[in-house]
C-alpha positions in Angstrom: -61.1 107.6 236.0 -61.7 109.9 233.0 -64.7 109.4 230.8 -64.2 108.9 227.1 -65.4 112.5 226.5 -62.8 113.9 229.0 -60.1 111.8 227.3 -60.9 113.3 223.9 -61.0 116.8 225.2 -57.7 116.4 227.2 -56.0 114.9 224.1 -57.2 117.8 222.0 -56.0 120.4 224.6 -52.5 118.8 224.8 -52.3 118.6 221.0 -53.3 122.2 220.6 -51.0 123.5 223.3 -48.0 121.6 221.9 -48.6 123.2 218.5 -49.4 126.7 219.6 -47.7 127.3 223.0 -50.8 129.3 223.9 -53.5 128.5 226.5 -56.4 126.7 224.9 -60.0 127.9 225.3 -63.2 125.9 225.1 -64.3 127.5 221.8 -61.1 126.4 220.1 -61.6 122.8 221.2 -65.3 122.7 220.3 -64.4 123.7 216.7 -62.3 120.7 216.1 -63.8 118.1 213.9 -62.8 115.2 216.2 -64.7 116.8 219.2 -68.2 117.6 218.2 -69.3 119.1 221.6 -70.6 122.6 222.3 -68.4 125.2 223.9 -70.5 125.0 227.1 -70.0 121.2 227.3 -66.2 121.6 226.7 -66.0 124.4 229.2 -67.6 122.2 231.9 -65.4 119.3 231.2 -62.3 121.5 231.2 -63.3 122.8 234.6 -63.6 119.2 235.9 -60.2 118.3 234.3 -58.7 121.3 236.1 -60.2 120.3 239.4 -58.8 116.8 239.0 -55.3 118.2 238.3 -55.0 117.4 234.6 -55.2 121.1 233.5 -54.0 124.4 234.8 -55.3 127.9 234.2 -52.3 130.3 234.1 -54.5 133.5 234.1 -58.0 134.1 235.3 -59.4 135.0 231.9 -57.1 132.7 229.9 -57.7 129.2 228.6 -56.1 126.0 230.1 -52.8 124.4 229.7 -51.8 120.8 230.6 -50.3 120.1 234.0 -47.6 117.6 234.5 -50.3 115.1 235.5 -52.1 115.9 232.3 -49.0 115.3 230.2 -48.3 112.0 232.0 -51.9 110.7 231.3 -51.5 111.8 227.7 -48.2 110.0 227.3 -49.4 106.8 229.1 -52.9 106.5 227.6 -53.7 108.9 224.8 -50.5 109.4 222.7 -49.7 107.5 219.6 -46.2 107.6 218.1 -46.3 109.7 215.0 -45.2 108.0 211.8 -42.2 109.7 210.3 -42.3 111.2 206.8 -40.6 109.2 204.0 -37.8 111.8 203.7 -37.1 111.6 207.4 -36.8 107.9 207.3 -34.5 108.1 204.3 -32.3 110.6 206.1 -32.0 108.3 209.1 -31.2 105.2 206.9 -28.6 107.1 205.0 -26.7 107.7 208.2 -26.5 104.0 209.0 -25.6 102.9 205.5 -22.6 105.3 205.2 -19.1 103.8 205.3 -18.1 105.7 208.4 -14.7 104.9 209.8 -15.7 104.6 213.5 -18.9 103.8 215.4 -18.1 107.0 217.4 -18.6 109.0 214.2 -22.1 107.4 213.8 -22.9 108.4 217.4 -21.8 112.0 216.9 -23.9 112.3 213.7 -26.8 110.7 215.4 -26.9 113.4 218.0 -26.7 116.1 215.3 -29.5 114.6 213.1 -31.7 113.9 216.1 -31.4 117.6 217.2 -32.2 118.7 213.6 -35.2 116.5 213.2 -36.8 117.4 216.5 -35.6 121.0 217.1 -34.8 119.9 220.7 -31.6 119.0 222.4 -30.3 115.5 221.6 -28.1 113.3 223.8 -26.5 110.0 222.8 -24.6 107.8 225.2 -22.1 105.4 223.7 -21.6 101.8 224.8 -18.6 102.6 227.0 -20.9 104.3 229.5 -22.5 101.0 230.3 -19.5 98.8 229.9 -17.0 100.7 232.2 -17.3 99.4 235.8 -15.5 100.2 239.0 -12.8 97.7 239.9 -11.1 99.6 242.7 -11.0 103.0 244.3 -8.0 104.3 246.4 -7.4 107.7 247.9 -3.7 108.5 248.7 -3.0 111.5 250.9 -0.5 114.1 249.6 -0.9 116.4 252.6 -3.5 117.3 255.3 -5.5 119.2 252.7 -5.0 117.3 249.4 -5.1 113.7 248.2 -5.0 111.7 244.9 -8.0 109.6 244.0 -7.1 106.6 241.9 -9.9 104.8 240.1 -9.3 101.5 238.4 -11.9 100.2 235.9 -12.7 96.7 234.6 -11.4 97.8 231.2 -7.9 98.5 232.6 -8.2 102.2 232.7 -6.5 103.9 235.6 -7.5 107.5 236.4 -5.7 109.9 238.8 -7.5 112.9 240.2 -6.2 115.4 242.8 -8.9 116.3 245.3 -9.2 118.7 248.2 -9.8 117.0 251.6 -12.5 118.8 253.6 -11.3 120.4 256.9 -11.5 118.2 260.0 -12.0 115.0 258.0 -9.6 112.3 259.3 -7.7 109.9 257.0 -9.2 107.0 259.0 -12.7 108.2 258.0 -11.6 108.4 254.4 -10.0 104.9 254.5 -13.1 103.5 256.0 -15.4 104.9 253.4 -13.1 103.8 250.5 -13.1 100.2 251.9 -16.9 100.4 252.1 -17.1 101.4 248.4 -14.7 98.7 247.3 -16.6 96.1 249.2 -20.1 97.1 248.4 -19.9 98.8 245.0 -17.1 97.2 243.0 -18.4 96.0 239.7 -21.0 98.7 239.4 -21.1 100.8 236.2 -19.3 104.2 236.8 -22.4 106.2 235.9 -24.3 104.6 238.8 -21.7 105.2 241.5 -22.7 108.7 242.7 -26.4 107.8 242.9 -25.7 104.6 244.9 -23.2 106.3 247.2 -25.6 109.2 247.9 -28.3 106.7 248.8 -26.4 104.0 250.7 -23.4 105.8 252.3 -25.7 108.6 253.5 -27.8 105.9 255.2 -24.6 104.4 256.8 -23.7 107.8 258.2 -27.1 109.2 259.0 -26.3 109.6 262.7 -23.2 111.7 262.0 -24.7 114.3 259.5 -21.7 116.7 259.6 -19.1 114.1 258.9 -21.3 112.4 256.3 -21.6 115.7 254.4 -17.8 116.1 254.3 -17.2 112.5 253.3 -19.7 112.8 250.5 -18.2 116.0 249.4 -14.8 114.3 249.0 -16.2 111.3 247.2 -18.2 113.5 244.9 -15.0 115.2 243.7 -13.1 111.9 243.5 -15.8 110.2 241.4 -16.6 113.0 239.0 -16.6 111.6 235.5 -13.2 112.3 234.0 -12.8 114.5 230.9 -12.1 111.4 228.8 -15.7 110.3 229.4 -17.0 113.4 227.6 -16.0 111.5 224.4 -18.7 108.9 225.3 -21.4 111.6 225.7 -22.6 113.3 222.6 -24.9 116.3 222.7 -26.5 118.0 219.7 -28.6 121.1 219.4 -27.8 122.5 222.8 -28.9 126.0 221.8 -32.2 124.7 220.5 -33.7 125.3 223.9 -33.2 129.0 223.4 -35.9 129.0 220.7 -38.5 127.7 223.1 -40.7 130.3 224.8 -40.5 128.4 228.1 -36.8 129.3 228.4 -36.9 133.1 228.2 -35.8 133.2 231.8 -32.0 133.8 231.6 -31.3 132.1 235.0 -33.3 129.1 234.0 -31.4 128.8 230.7 -28.1 129.3 232.5 -28.8 126.5 235.0 -29.8 124.1 232.2 -26.8 124.9 230.0 -24.6 124.3 233.0 -26.0 120.8 233.4 -25.5 120.1 229.7 -21.9 121.1 230.0 -21.2 118.5 232.7 -20.9 115.0 231.1 -21.4 113.3 234.5 -24.7 115.1 235.0 -25.8 114.3 231.5 -25.1 110.6 232.1 -27.1 110.6 235.3 -30.0 112.2 233.5 -30.0 110.0 230.4 -28.5 106.6 231.3 -31.0 103.9 231.8 -31.0 100.1 232.4 -34.5 99.7 231.0 -35.4 98.5 227.5 -37.6 100.5 225.2 -38.8 104.1 225.5 -39.0 106.0 228.8 -40.6 109.4 229.3 -39.9 111.6 232.4 -41.9 114.8 232.7 -41.1 117.9 234.7 -40.5 117.0 238.4 -40.1 113.3 237.6 -36.5 114.4 236.7 -34.3 114.5 239.9 -32.1 117.4 238.8 -33.8 120.7 239.7 -32.4 122.5 236.6 -34.3 120.2 234.3 -37.6 120.0 236.2 -39.2 122.4 233.7 -38.3 119.9 230.9 -39.2 116.5 229.7 -36.6 113.8 228.9 -37.4 111.0 226.5 -34.9 108.1 226.1 -34.7 104.9 224.1 -32.2 102.2 224.6 -30.2 100.4 221.9 -28.8 96.9 222.3 -26.7 94.1 221.0 -27.9 90.5 221.3 -30.5 91.6 223.8 -28.0 93.4 226.0 -28.5 97.1 226.5 -25.4 99.0 225.5 -26.4 102.7 224.9 -29.1 105.4 225.0 -30.5 108.0 222.6 -32.5 110.8 224.2 -34.2 114.1 223.7 -34.5 117.0 226.2 -37.1 119.7 225.6 -39.9 121.6 227.2 -42.8 119.7 228.8 -44.8 121.1 225.9 -43.0 118.6 223.7 -44.2 116.8 220.6 -44.2 113.5 222.5 -45.6 111.3 219.8 -43.2 112.5 217.1 -40.2 112.3 219.4 -41.0 108.8 220.5 -41.4 107.7 216.9 -38.0 109.2 215.9 -36.2 107.7 218.9 -37.7 104.3 218.2 -36.3 104.5 214.6 -32.8 105.5 215.8 -32.7 102.9 218.6 -33.6 100.1 216.1 -31.1 101.2 213.5 -28.3 101.7 216.0 -29.0 98.2 217.4 -28.8 96.7 213.9 -25.6 98.6 213.1 -23.9 97.4 216.3 -25.0 93.9 215.7 -23.4 94.0 212.2 -20.2 95.5 213.6 -19.9 93.0 216.5 -20.5 90.0 214.2 -18.1 91.1 211.5 
């Protein structure tokens, strides 16, 4: 357990590093009015915080930076949501008082304004993401190498996708797995299907690893979110990540942009069934391409039912308090707007 002095010093280091992007030294912290400790005292406490895993020292002679563990403690125990400036609040309220023709237009503008206010990448998931569930899956063979995957949803949508059948995979194997999905996963939201299949079907086939991999490969292609679903995923400020010093590595940026171009991967990263604000830092994100980032999401709802998500993706050196405050405003106003539309 951290002492009160260690908490004050850790909070000061995180705040300084978020603002500057440079490792923080003991002398810098000791000069802060809210600290009041000598450089030697701060230096000793920083060494202890590093030993406990809350700080890291990127270079021998440099100051410290927060670790993922340090960010997590900061978010959970030290951070306070930053109050928005009056002009920022007015800008948000103007969006929700405009006579926009469709809710989709509000969602699109929400992503744009969120990206502008935070200078990070914003993602908004529309209500359809949560309301579209699997009713039935069928895979119809066209030849030994190709098949048509037919997905029927609870909303009446029928989607057809041509998929390649992996070599040496028998039609009886495919039929068995399709029956398993229809029996076990019918009624599940589409965005949750891949995750559940990867977890549960892999367990079913764990003794037949080669065949399992081929079946999962086919199902992954069959259940990839259709192009139409991109209309329910709104991304703003994609190129904002290029302005962050953490993303000077071309390969890292390329991998991240590839993820943001895939609506199914964006849904997996940002969709949530939890109320309120959720913060995932670094390796708490499952996708390797975003493990150098933090993702903050807030859900919006109608009559207590979660129907959508607003979220921000940025570096782990993110202005957590400010982003949380902004997302809370947007989630509240989106919920109020939807309640008015649904009751009209």
